[in-house]
VODODREN-469657 format. One record per residue: x, y negated, z of N, C-alpha, C, CB in turn; residue in three letters. Coordinates in steps of 0.001 Angstrom, whole numbers, plus 500000, padded with zeros to 6 digits. Glycine has a CB too. Example, Ala and Ser with C-alpha at 12.3 -4.5 7.8 and 13.67 -1.06 7.14 Angstrom:
# residues 2
513190505690507800512300504500507800513200503300507800511308504473509046ALA512850502250507080513670501060507140512900499970507870514084500598505725SER
# end
This chain:
# residues 86
500842501177500000500000500000500000500889498757500000499041500003501219MET500441497771499287501110496477499209500150495399499710501582496173497750PHE500689494233499962499878493051500246500286491964499253500062492565501740ARG499340491128498912499652490006498031500441488991498845498349489363497421ILE501670488754498423502566487827499113502353486400498612504034488249498916PHE502190486263497293502000484934496696501386485111495317503352484145496608ASP500664484106494888500098484078493539500544482778492887498523484200493561ILE501301482910491801501761481747491067500994481584489774503244481848490785GLY501400480639488978500714480402487706501105481413486646501009479007487207THR502275482035486793502720483012485792503046484383486379503930482484485077VAL502907484545487703503265485827488324502493486037489622504779485891488597ALA502386487317490001501853487685491309502978488422492034500536488577491189ILE503096488173493326504158488763494131503536489643495210505056487662494763PHE504042490872495315503523491846496269504622492267497223502940493071495545LEU504260492544498478505253493082499417504701494333500090505643492019500483ASP505636495154500584505282496415501224505297496323502750506229497501500770GLU505470495158503298505473495004504746506674494223505216505443496351505421GLY506787494042506531507911493275507085509255493863506653507826493237508618PRO510162492996506325511528493383505939511579494289504717512205494073507091ASP510581494214503865510577495044502657510845494171501440509227495796502502SER511016494826500339511246494094499095509954493446498621511807495029498006ARG510117492398497850508984491724497220509083491995495726508973490173497530ILE507973492409495132507916492703493706507149491582493025507250494090493433ILE507734491003491979507060489991491187506652490580489846507961488760490989GLY505404490400489469504895490905488194504343489748487377503804491985488417LEU504794489660486141504363488582485258502908488761484868505242488524484008THR502132487684484972500737487723484546500677487598483025499912486592485230LEU499797488356482379499658488227480922499248486800480545498619489243480383PRO499748486334479410499444484979478942497931484772478842500112484715477574ALA497483483642479307496084483221479229495125484112480014495656483184477798ASN495638484865480975494760485681481819494935485256483267495065487201481650GLU493855485342484018493887484987485435493462486186486261492973483771485728LYS493994486245487459493588487289488392492117487106488753494472487267489665LEU491429488194489081490063488036489584490068487139490819489434489416489917PRO489019486389491014488968485430492127489029486110493494487701484599492035GLN488732487412493554488796488140494816490228488332495312488127489485494663GLU491214488268494447492614488483494817493124487252495571493493488765493551PHE493426487428496861493905486333497707495191486752498422492819485919498737LYS496016485773498743497242486028499500496876486743500799498013484696499792VAL497617487818501106497391488598502316496515489820502105496778487734503356GLY495817489897500979494938491036500711495731492303500421494015490726499540ASP495179493445500823495784494749500557495466495175499127495280495812501571ALA496497495680498435496330496172497070497131497452496894496770495105496036VAL496760498212495881497518499397495489498140499102494136496610500684495437GLU499382499510493939500083499307492680500381500668492075501390498485492884LEU499906500892490854500186502149490170500809501852488812498895502997490012THR501654502777488379502381502642487125501757503585486102503901502945487316ASN501450503076484927500843503889483859501678503754482595499363503457483588HIS502181504756482009502186506131482525503119506236483715502607507131481427PRO502997507308484459503794507452485679505281507598485384503313508649486476SER505637508041484172507035508131483758507378506863482978507296509421482893ASP508135505929483567508420504652482903509057504798481522509322503831483770PRO509837505839481312510498506005480016509490506224478896511474507174480067ALA508301506707479234507300506993478219506478505773477821506388508070478706MET506510504722478614505632503602478313506261502240478463504455503668479167GLY507539502133478141508219500864478353507578499717477588509658500987477959GLN507042499972476433506431498891475663504918498873475819506796499020474194ILE504284500030475850502820500076475891502262500317477284502322501146474970THR503113500620478260502642500921479600502271499668480377503690501693480350GLY501725499905481556501290498784482390501307499179483864499880498315481978PHE501336498161484716501086498334486131499632497953486362502069497473487012TYR498951498708487212497580498359487574497560498004489051496586499527487261GLU497015496840489347496887496365490717495416496527491089497376494862490874ILE495151497319492131493777497531492587493574496812493911493461499046492732THR492608495928493952492251495188495160491442496137496041491436493868494823HIS492007496540497173491401497604497970490036497240498551492323497977499084LEU489807495995498887488528495605499486487369495654498492488637494213500063ALA487661495401497213486571495314496227486654496354495122486561493953495607THR487827496980494960488009497940493869488287497288492517486791498804493755GLY488336495959492469488655495266491212490099495569490825488432493724491345LYS490355495639489516491700495938489039492189494856488089491734497302488349THR493513494828487945494166493892487032495409494573486486494524492539487745PHE495669494401485201496829495021484565497892493987484234496409495762483299LYS499146494362484489500289493595483996501088494552483123501172492994485184THR501603494069482029502200494931480997503700495079481160501898494383479622TRP504192496309480957505629496572481034506411495681480076505915498040480730HIS505871495420478900506600494617477915506928493222478455505785494498476624LYS506125492737479415506377491420480002507417491467481109505092490840480542ASP507686492652481633508625492822482753509545494008482498507861493017484084ASP509967494211481280510688495420480884511929495666481738511084495328479427ILE512579494627482209513791494805483007513486495372484392514524493480483143TYR512220495374484826511864495887486146511311497315486095510848494970486793LYS510887497780484960510151499041484853510922500204485449509825499337483404VAL512168500352485115512943501500485570513174501482487071514268501546484854ALA513074500312487693513373500214489110512227500495490043513877498897489394GLY511013500671489526509895500891490430509531502339490502508702500089490007TYR
# end
């Protein structure tokens, strides 16, 4: 489980808890997060496909807002340098 650490105009930042790493994911151009996504909210982050080598260009991360079940996708092609590290 992650929490929303910050929401910027071009990225969303998630953390795994105190003293943990913060992950920044680029928001797709001209798309906004659902209004339910707020700083401090619990979310789940999943990688599609689960093997990053298979989807570096067409794959995506899906962020699920745990309180509402709403989802949002960020694309590997926008963050290709981070894909292998997650």
